[in-house]
N, C-alpha and C positions, 0 to 999 in steps of 0.2 A: 152345446160341442162341448165335453170333457179336455182338453188342449191345456195341452208343458210349458208355464212361463220362455219365451222367445230366448231366444239361441241358447237353452239347454241341452239341448241335445235328445232329448229326454228319452229312447226306448221304447217307450206307451205311451205312442201316442195313435190319431184316429185314422190315419194311413193303415197302421194295422191291417180295423175290419173291410175297408177297399181289395185287402192284398186276399185279406179272407175270402171274402165272398167272391173275385175274383178267380184263385183258384178251381173252389168248388165248382166254376161256374167254367174256366180250363176247363176243368177234365168232364167234363158232359155231366158231371150230377146235380147241378142244376135243379136240373126238369123231374128228377125223380125225388123232390122233396118239396113239401105246403110249405109256404113264404107265412107265415102271422108273422103279421104289421105288431107288434107289442104295445100297450099305451100306454097311463101313469097315472104306475099305482101307487103306493103309501107312503114313504120310507118305516113306517108302522110295522110294515110285513120283518123287517133284521129286525124284531125287537121281540123275535121269535129264541133270537138266538147271540146278539149282539144283547149285552146293560143298555133299557135304555137311556142312563143316562151317559151312553154315548154318545145312542144316536143324534141325544136330541142335541147333543153338541157339538155334534155337526153339523144338524142341518140347520141351526142360529151359524155359525165356519159358511155352511154355503148359499145361506141369509143373506149376508153379510156383505159377499165376492162382489168387486168391484174388475179385478184381474186375475190371473191365472199365480200362485203363484203355495211356493211353497210349504208345506204345514211341518215337514220333518225333513231328514237331510237329505232321503228322496221317492214321498209324494205328495201328493201336486192338490191342490182346485184351482178351480175353474167357477168363471159366471152360469158352465156349464153346465157344470158338473151336477148338480142338481136334478135337473130335470136329467139327467144320462142314472144316474144312479132311481130314479123311477119309475125309468121302460126295465131297465133291469127287475125289477121289483112287479110289476107286471108281469116281465117273464116269467119271476122264478114261483107267482098264480099258476100259468097258463103250463108249462113248463109241469108243477108236481101235477097238474090236476087229468093230464093227455097222461101222466109213466102208470098212472094209477088206473086209468084203465089200458090199459098195460100196451103202452104207448113208447113213442122214441121222438126224444125231442131232442135239439140242437141249438143251446145257448153262445148265442154268437154274442156278446158284450165284451163291455170295457167298461170300468179299468176294474183288474184282476180281482179273486177278493181270497185268494186259503192262503195271505196273512195272516188275514184278519181277527182279531181272537176277541172275547168276548167283547172285548174293553177300546182295543189300539191292538197293539202289534203282541203277536202270539205269545206264550213261551218264554216272555223279557227279550225278547229280540228289540235291538236299537235302536228300530224302526218300522212301519206297514208295508213298507220293500211292497210301493206303487198302490195297493189293496185299500180299498177303505169299509166296503161293507164285502160280507163271506153269500156270498147266491147257493154255494156251490150244498155249506152242511144247511143253509135259510130250505135248502129241495128236499135234503134225507131227512131234516127235522120235521116236515110236514107230510112226508108219505113217513115213517114212521106215528106221524098221532094217528095216522086214519089205517094203523094194525102192517103198515109192512117190515118185515127184515130189507135190512138198507146196507150193501154193499159200497163207500164210498171209496171209488179206485184214486189215485194221481198218479197220476203219472209228469207235474209237470220237473222241468230238471231243477230245482227245486224246491223244502221239503212243504211241506205243509202247517208248520206251524200254528195257523192260526186253527184250520177246518177240527187239527188235535187235541187245544185246549178246550173249543168249543165243547166235541165229546166228549171230553168229560168233565165240564163241568152240566150237561144238556141234562135234565130227568129224562125225555128221551134215550138215552145215550148206552144205553144196553138194548138195544133194537139197533142202531148203529156202527159196522165196522169196518174201520178205518185201515186201505192199504195202499201208502204211502214210498212210491217206487223213484228215488230222488239221486244226485251228482253225490257228491263227497262233498258232509255236513264241515268236515277240516277246512274245510276247504272257498265254501261258497253262502250265500249269504241262505238264510237266517241263521246260521252256526249253532239249527237246532237237527235233530232227528235226526241220533244216534240206532243201528244198525238194533234190530232183535223185537219184540213185543213191549210195549210200554205197559208199565209199570199195574196199569187197570188190567190189562186184557183186553183191548176192547184196539188196540190200532195195533197193528205189525209195520217196520220201514225196517225194506230193502235198498242199500245204498250199492253204486254204483259209482267202480274207480276210474282217478280221473283214468282216458284214452278207453273206457269203452267202447262196446263195438253189439252190432244185431247179435253175431251167433252171442251173447252172455243174452243179452234179454228176451232173445224167441229158447234159448234153455231156458230161462226163466219161466218167461209163461207157458209151452208148456210141463213145468213140473209145479206151476199155479189151477189153472184149468182144472185137476181132476183136485186139491182142492175147496177153489170157488165153487166148483156147485157139488159138492160130500155137503155143503153148509147153506145149501141152497139158498140165498137166500133173493126176495119177493121182487127188490128192482137190486137195477146197479145206480150208483150216482158219477159220470167221470169228470176229473179237476181236469182236463186236458192244456195239459205245459207241449208245446212243441218246440224250445230250449233246448230240447239236450240234439235235436237237427247237425250232426255236426256244420259248424262253422255258424251258425245263425248266430251267434251274436261275441262279443268277444270276452262274454265269461261262461261259452261252453264249455266244458269239461268232459264231454263224451262225445263219438262215432257211432250217431244210431242217422237213418235214413228211415223213409219211409215205409223197413220194412218190419224196423219197428209197430211202428203206430199201426198197421192195416192187421197186424195182426192184431196189438191191443182191440181192434176191431172186429173183427173176429169175435177175439173175445164176451164180446158187452152183447153180439146183434142175437147173440139168445135169448134177454134177458128184457123188459124194460129198460126202458134206460137214460134219464138224463143225461147229458156231455153239455157241461158247461168253460167258452172257453177262458183260460191262466193265461198263459200267452203264450211267445211264438213271432219273433220280428221281422224276421225274410224268408232264407229256403227255409224254413220246422216249418211256415205259415204255407208254402207253397207248394212245396214235399208232400210232409206231412197230414194236414189239417184230410189235405184229399182225402187217401190213404190207409188215412180213419177209417174216413165217412165212405167211407169202399168195400171197410173192415163189417163197420156194424151195419149195412145195409144188405152184406153179404154176397158178393158182387167185387167180381177180377180185383186187384193190384195195381191202377193207372199208369205209376211212376217204372215200370219197370227199371229200378235201381236194383245192380249187388251190391249182394252184404255185401256188412264191415264186420272185418274179427280183429276179434284183439288179440295181444301179446300173452307167449306163456305165464309170464309176469302177470299183466296187469288180471289174466284169470286164479291167479295164485290171493290176489292180493279178496281179490269179488269171494270166493271161500272162505277164505281167513275172514273176514268182515260179516261175513252172512253166516255162523256155522252155525248162527242157535234155528235158520230154517232150513237150510241144507241138512241137517240134521234130523230135523223134520220132516222135512220131506223121504 
């Protein structure tokens, strides 16, 4: 088991998955899902999107690990990390095949991965941000290799810098488009994700100012839906982050509720999709995850929460920051 150093108080810890599964069960959705226990795959799966030297170096570190310790300011490994990553590798293979066949796959694994770039922290970030390997990018690459046009939708509160870096370097990158919706990059790790289309045109960053509520997200998704439909992706890969849920963690700047995550699930429901867990630590997992799954399955929102509203000032900042997208829409 991937376990943080004792006494560190790290938010990314094993009980996250317990909370995730318990939330799905509590909402009555577990019986609608087919549970697939992953085997233990090879970390070579991740060499398709990471520098092989990075993966081999990581493997050497894991094999020598006798205790939990930090490898940078906020990323750790433990004696059980290798097994966790091998299970994630198996899940990548299983989910990819399921999506190729036109299905939907929910990948509940850890650690998260969207901050892991080609050979370490993505786009020059100061750390890996708790990520080690990028499962979402690995699935997207496998789908693209099979000839599918793929859209990655990353709705974690923090920018998927690792994913963006990987897609810029991939030979199949032109078959994958990366849509990343995240909180203010100037106020949160990894300090990347400036709004707009990236230089190579393969990614679009949309920024939510501090204090953004459901009203902004719901309006945004309503505008994005026809754009996504017109781009005609064959499959979606969702990097699911529920840390934007109001009060989910001390690092949360937005005040989203289950209404946002339900709408994101509905947006993805019309496509073959692999939904990969990134973050979410408390209420975000408990309320946001089952809402997303319900939306994905075309069911009603189980949460029944009142949608949050943004101030006039926050709306103004949102429109100004994302001027390029607003004008295009």
